[in-house]
NUGU-8376 format. One record per atom (N, C-alpha, C): residue in one letter; chain; atom name; x, y, z. Coordinates in nm, 2 decimals, always signed. Layout:
NUGU-8376
ATOM   residu   chaine   atome        u        v        w
ATOM        A        A      CA        X        Y        Z
...
This chain:
NUGU-8376
ATOM   residu   chaine   atome        u        v        w
ATOM        X        A       N    +0.09    -0.12    +0.00
ATOM        X        A      CA    +0.00    +0.00    +0.01
ATOM        X        A       C    +0.09    +0.12    +0.00
ATOM        X        A       N    +0.06    +0.22    -0.10
ATOM        X        A      CA    +0.14    +0.34    -0.10
ATOM        X        A       C    +0.10    +0.44    +0.00
ATOM        X        A       N    +0.19    +0.54    +0.02
ATOM        X        A      CA    +0.15    +0.65    +0.11
ATOM        X        A       C    +0.03    +0.72    +0.07
ATOM        X        A       N    +0.01    +0.74    -0.07
ATOM        X        A      CA    -0.10    +0.81    -0.11
ATOM        X        A       C    -0.23    +0.73    -0.09
ATOM        X        A       N    -0.22    +0.61    -0.10
ATOM        X        A      CA    -0.34    +0.51    -0.07
ATOM        X        A       C    -0.37    +0.53    +0.08
ATOM        X        A       N    -0.27    +0.53    +0.16
ATOM        X        A      CA    -0.29    +0.53    +0.31
ATOM        X        A       C    -0.35    +0.68    +0.34
ATOM        X        A       N    -0.30    +0.78    +0.28
ATOM        X        A      CA    -0.35    +0.92    +0.30
ATOM        X        A       C    -0.49    +0.93    +0.27
ATOM        X        A       N    -0.53    +0.87    +0.14
ATOM        X        A      CA    -0.66    +0.87    +0.10
ATOM        X        A       C    -0.76    +0.80    +0.20
ATOM        X        A       N    -0.71    +0.68    +0.25
ATOM        X        A      CA    -0.79    +0.61    +0.35
ATOM        X        A       C    -0.81    +0.69    +0.47
ATOM        X        A       N    -0.70    +0.75    +0.52
ATOM        X        A      CA    -0.70    +0.83    +0.64
ATOM        X        A       C    -0.80    +0.95    +0.63
ATOM        X        A       N    -0.81    +1.01    +0.51
ATOM        X        A      CA    -0.89    +1.12    +0.49
ATOM        X        A       C    -1.04    +1.08    +0.47
ATOM        X        A       N    -1.05    +0.96    +0.40
ATOM        X        A      CA    -1.19    +0.91    +0.40
ATOM        X        A       C    -1.25    +0.88    +0.53
ATOM        X        A       N    -1.17    +0.82    +0.61
ATOM        X        A      CA    -1.22    +0.77    +0.75
ATOM        X        A       C    -1.24    +0.91    +0.84
ATOM        X        A       N    -1.16    +1.01    +0.82
ATOM        X        A      CA    -1.19    +1.13    +0.89
ATOM        X        A       C    -1.32    +1.19    +0.84
ATOM        X        A       N    -1.35    +1.18    +0.71
ATOM        X        A      CA    -1.47    +1.23    +0.66
ATOM        X        A       C    -1.59    +1.16    +0.72
ATOM        X        A       N    -1.58    +1.03    +0.75
ATOM        X        A      CA    -1.68    +0.96    +0.81
ATOM        X        A       C    -1.70    +1.00    +0.96
ATOM        X        A       N    -1.60    +1.04    +1.02
ATOM        X        A      CA    -1.61    +1.08    +1.16
ATOM        X        A       C    -1.66    +1.23    +1.17
ATOM        X        A       N    -1.62    +1.32    +1.08
ATOM        X        A      CA    -1.65    +1.46    +1.07
ATOM        X        A       C    -1.71    +1.49    +0.94
ATOM        X        A       N    -1.82    +1.45    +0.90
ATOM        X        A      CA    -1.87    +1.47    +0.76
ATOM        X        A       C    -1.88    +1.61    +0.72
ATOM        X        A       N    -1.90    +1.71    +0.81
ATOM        X        A      CA    -1.91    +1.85    +0.78
ATOM        X        A       C    -1.78    +1.91    +0.74
ATOM        X        A       N    -1.67    +1.85    +0.77
ATOM        X        A      CA    -1.53    +1.90    +0.76
ATOM        X        A       C    -1.50    +1.92    +0.61
ATOM        X        A       N    -1.42    +2.02    +0.58
ATOM        X        A      CA    -1.35    +2.04    +0.45
ATOM        X        A       C    -1.22    +1.97    +0.45
ATOM        X        A       N    -1.22    +1.85    +0.42
ATOM        X        A      CA    -1.09    +1.76    +0.43
ATOM        X        A       C    -0.98    +1.82    +0.34
ATOM        X        A       N    -1.00    +1.89    +0.24
ATOM        X        A      CA    -0.90    +1.95    +0.15
ATOM        X        A       C    -0.83    +2.06    +0.22
ATOM        X        A       N    -0.88    +2.12    +0.32
ATOM        X        A      CA    -0.82    +2.23    +0.39
ATOM        X        A       C    -0.75    +2.19    +0.51
ATOM        X        A       N    -0.74    +2.06    +0.54
ATOM        X        A      CA    -0.67    +2.01    +0.66
ATOM        X        A       C    -0.51    +2.03    +0.63
ATOM        X        A       N    -0.45    +2.08    +0.73
ATOM        X        A      CA    -0.30    +2.09    +0.73
ATOM        X        A       C    -0.24    +1.95    +0.78
ATOM        X        A       N    -0.15    +1.90    +0.70
ATOM        X        A      CA    -0.10    +1.76    +0.74
ATOM        X        A       C    -0.02    +1.76    +0.86
ATOM        X        A       N    +0.03    +1.87    +0.91
ATOM        X        A      CA    +0.12    +1.86    +1.02
ATOM        X        A       C    +0.07    +1.94    +1.15
ATOM        X        A       N    -0.07    +1.95    +1.16
ATOM        X        A      CA    -0.14    +2.01    +1.26
ATOM        X        A       C    -0.24    +1.89    +1.32
ATOM        X        A       N    -0.26    +1.91    +1.45
ATOM        X        A      CA    -0.34    +1.81    +1.52
ATOM        X        A       C    -0.48    +1.79    +1.45
ATOM        X        A       N    -0.51    +1.66    +1.42
ATOM        X        A      CA    -0.64    +1.63    +1.36
ATOM        X        A       C    -0.75    +1.67    +1.45
ATOM        X        A       N    -0.74    +1.64    +1.58
ATOM        X        A      CA    -0.84    +1.68    +1.68
ATOM        X        A       C    -0.87    +1.83    +1.68
ATOM        X        A       N    -0.77    +1.91    +1.68
ATOM        X        A      CA    -0.78    +2.05    +1.68
ATOM        X        A       C    -0.85    +2.11    +1.55
ATOM        X        A       N    -0.80    +2.05    +1.44
ATOM        X        A      CA    -0.85    +2.10    +1.32
ATOM        X        A       C    -1.00    +2.07    +1.30
ATOM        X        A       N    -1.05    +1.95    +1.33
ATOM        X        A      CA    -1.18    +1.90    +1.32
ATOM        X        A       C    -1.27    +1.93    +1.43
ATOM        X        A       N    -1.20    +1.97    +1.55
ATOM        X        A      CA    -1.28    +1.99    +1.67
ATOM        X        A       C    -1.36    +1.87    +1.71
ATOM        X        A       N    -1.29    +1.75    +1.71
ATOM        X        A      CA    -1.34    +1.62    +1.75
ATOM        X        A       C    -1.29    +1.59    +1.89
ATOM        X        A       N    -1.38    +1.51    +1.96
ATOM        X        A      CA    -1.35    +1.48    +2.10
ATOM        X        A       C    -1.27    +1.34    +2.10
ATOM        X        A       N    -1.23    +1.31    +2.22
ATOM        X        A      CA    -1.15    +1.18    +2.23
ATOM        X        A       C    -1.23    +1.06    +2.19
ATOM        X        A       N    -1.35    +1.05    +2.20
ATOM        X        A      CA    -1.43    +0.94    +2.15
ATOM        X        A       C    -1.43    +0.93    +2.00
ATOM        X        A       N    -1.44    +1.05    +1.93
ATOM        X        A      CA    -1.43    +1.05    +1.79
ATOM        X        A       C    -1.30    +1.00    +1.75
ATOM        X        A       N    -1.19    +1.05    +1.81
ATOM        X        A      CA    -1.05    +1.01    +1.78
ATOM        X        A       C    -1.04    +0.87    +1.79
ATOM        X        A       N    -1.09    +0.81    +1.91
ATOM        X        A      CA    -1.08    +0.67    +1.93
ATOM        X        A       C    -1.16    +0.60    +1.81
ATOM        X        A       N    -1.27    +0.64    +1.78
ATOM        X        A      CA    -1.35    +0.57    +1.67
ATOM        X        A       C    -1.26    +0.58    +1.53
ATOM        X        A       N    -1.19    +0.69    +1.52
ATOM        X        A      CA    -1.10    +0.70    +1.40
ATOM        X        A       C    -0.99    +0.59    +1.40
ATOM        X        A       N    -0.93    +0.57    +1.52
ATOM        X        A      CA    -0.83    +0.47    +1.54
ATOM        X        A       C    -0.89    +0.33    +1.52
ATOM        X        A       N    -1.01    +0.31    +1.56
ATOM        X        A      CA    -1.07    +0.18    +1.55
ATOM        X        A       C    -1.09    +0.16    +1.40
ATOM        X        A       N    -1.14    +0.25    +1.32
ATOM        X        A      CA    -1.18    +0.25    +1.18
ATOM        X        A       C    -1.05    +0.21    +1.11
ATOM        X        A       N    -0.93    +0.28    +1.14
ATOM        X        A      CA    -0.80    +0.26    +1.08
ATOM        X        A       C    -0.77    +0.11    +1.10
ATOM        X        A       N    -0.78    +0.07    +1.22
ATOM        X        A      CA    -0.74    -0.08    +1.26
ATOM        X        A       C    -0.83    -0.17    +1.17
ATOM        X        A       N    -0.95    -0.15    +1.16
ATOM        X        A      CA    -1.04    -0.24    +1.08
ATOM        X        A       C    -1.02    -0.23    +0.93
ATOM        X        A       N    -1.00    -0.11    +0.88
ATOM        X        A      CA    -0.99    -0.09    +0.74
ATOM        X        A       C    -0.85    -0.14    +0.69
ATOM        X        A       N    -0.74    -0.11    +0.76
ATOM        X        A      CA    -0.61    -0.15    +0.73
ATOM        X        A       C    -0.55    -0.27    +0.78
ATOM        X        A       N    -0.63    -0.33    +0.88
ATOM        X        A      CA    -0.58    -0.45    +0.95
ATOM        X        A       C    -0.45    -0.43    +1.01
ATOM        X        A       N    -0.43    -0.32    +1.09
ATOM        X        A      CA    -0.31    -0.28    +1.16
ATOM        X        A       C    -0.34    -0.27    +1.31
ATOM        X        A       N    -0.27    -0.34    +1.39
ATOM        X        A      CA    -0.28    -0.32    +1.54
ATOM        X        A       C    -0.22    -0.19    +1.57
ATOM        X        A       N    -0.30    -0.11    +1.65
ATOM        X        A      CA    -0.25    +0.01    +1.70
ATOM        X        A       C    -0.26    +0.02    +1.85
ATOM        X        A       N    -0.15    -0.01    +1.92
ATOM        X        A      CA    -0.16    +0.00    +2.07
ATOM        X        A       C    -0.19    +0.14    +2.12
ATOM        X        A       N    -0.25    +0.15    +2.23
ATOM        X        A      CA    -0.29    +0.28    +2.28
ATOM        X        A       C    -0.16    +0.37    +2.30
ATOM        X        A       N    -0.05    +0.31    +2.34
ATOM        X        A      CA    +0.07    +0.39    +2.36
ATOM        X        A       C    +0.11    +0.46    +2.22
ATOM        X        A       N    +0.07    +0.42    +2.12
ATOM        X        A      CA    +0.11    +0.47    +1.98
ATOM        X        A       C    +0.00    +0.58    +1.93
ATOM        X        A       N    -0.11    +0.60    +2.00
ATOM        X        A      CA    -0.21    +0.69    +1.96
ATOM        X        A       C    -0.15    +0.83    +1.93
ATOM        X        A       N    -0.06    +0.88    +2.01
ATOM        X        A      CA    -0.01    +1.02    +1.98
ATOM        X        A       C    +0.07    +1.02    +1.85
ATOM        X        A       N    +0.12    +0.92    +1.80
ATOM        X        A      CA    +0.19    +0.92    +1.67
ATOM        X        A       C    +0.09    +0.94    +1.56
ATOM        X        A       N    -0.04    +0.93    +1.58
ATOM        X        A      CA    -0.15    +0.94    +1.48
ATOM        X        A       C    -0.22    +1.07    +1.49
ATOM        X        A       N    -0.16    +1.16    +1.57
ATOM        X        A      CA    -0.24    +1.29    +1.59
ATOM        X        A       C    -0.24    +1.38    +1.48
ATOM        X        A       N    -0.15    +1.37    +1.38
ATOM        X        A      CA    -0.16    +1.45    +1.27
ATOM        X        A       C    -0.17    +1.36    +1.13
ATOM        X        A       N    -0.21    +1.41    +1.03
ATOM        X        A      CA    -0.23    +1.33    +0.90
ATOM        X        A       C    -0.09    +1.27    +0.86
ATOM        X        A       N    +0.01    +1.36    +0.86
ATOM        X        A      CA    +0.14    +1.31    +0.83
ATOM        X        A       C    +0.19    +1.20    +0.93
ATOM        X        A       N    +0.17    +1.22    +1.05
ATOM        X        A      CA    +0.21    +1.13    +1.15
ATOM        X        A       C    +0.14    +0.99    +1.12
ATOM        X        A       N    +0.01    +1.00    +1.10
ATOM        X        A      CA    -0.08    +0.88    +1.08
ATOM        X        A       C    -0.03    +0.80    +0.95
ATOM        X        A       N    +0.00    +0.88    +0.84
ATOM        X        A      CA    +0.05    +0.82    +0.72
ATOM        X        A       C    +0.18    +0.75    +0.75
ATOM        X        A       N    +0.28    +0.81    +0.81
ATOM        X        A      CA    +0.40    +0.76    +0.84
ATOM        X        A       C    +0.40    +0.63    +0.92
ATOM        X        A       N    +0.32    +0.64    +1.03
ATOM        X        A      CA    +0.30    +0.53    +1.12
ATOM        X        A       C    +0.24    +0.41    +1.05
ATOM        X        A       N    +0.14    +0.44    +0.98
ATOM        X        A      CA    +0.06    +0.32    +0.91
ATOM        X        A       C    +0.15    +0.27    +0.79
ATOM        X        A       N    +0.22    +0.35    +0.72
ATOM        X        A      CA    +0.31    +0.30    +0.62
ATOM        X        A       C    +0.42    +0.21    +0.67
ATOM        X        A       N    +0.47    +0.25    +0.79
ATOM        X        A      CA    +0.57    +0.16    +0.85
ATOM        X        A       C    +0.51    +0.02    +0.89
ATOM        X        A       N    +0.38    +0.03    +0.94
ATOM        X        A      CA    +0.32    -0.10    +0.98
ATOM        X        A       C    +0.28    -0.19    +0.86
ATOM        X        A       N    +0.25    -0.12    +0.75
ATOM        X        A      CA    +0.21    -0.20    +0.63
ATOM        X        A       C    +0.33    -0.25    +0.54
ATOM        X        A       N    +0.44    -0.21    +0.57
ATOM        X        A      CA    +0.57    -0.26    +0.49
ATOM        X        A       C    +0.58    -0.41    +0.52
ATOM        X        A       N    +0.62    -0.48    +0.42
ATOM        X        A      CA    +0.63    -0.63    +0.43
ATOM        X        A       C    +0.76    -0.67    +0.51
């Protein structure tokens, strides 16, 4: 899976969590929660959706690594490498 495919998946799942958001305006290096004004439950639902969609185990201790779009893509790309 390429980084672009991962980024697309991340954005699609964020769109499911925050359907009113303009995903094209999200800054890749700024906190997802701050930009979308989502709470911790929404963020947890995002993590669960990533786990289910990409079949990647994400321990709670790694959640901070997924706080930005760039961070999420880098983390997930490393997990998806063969």
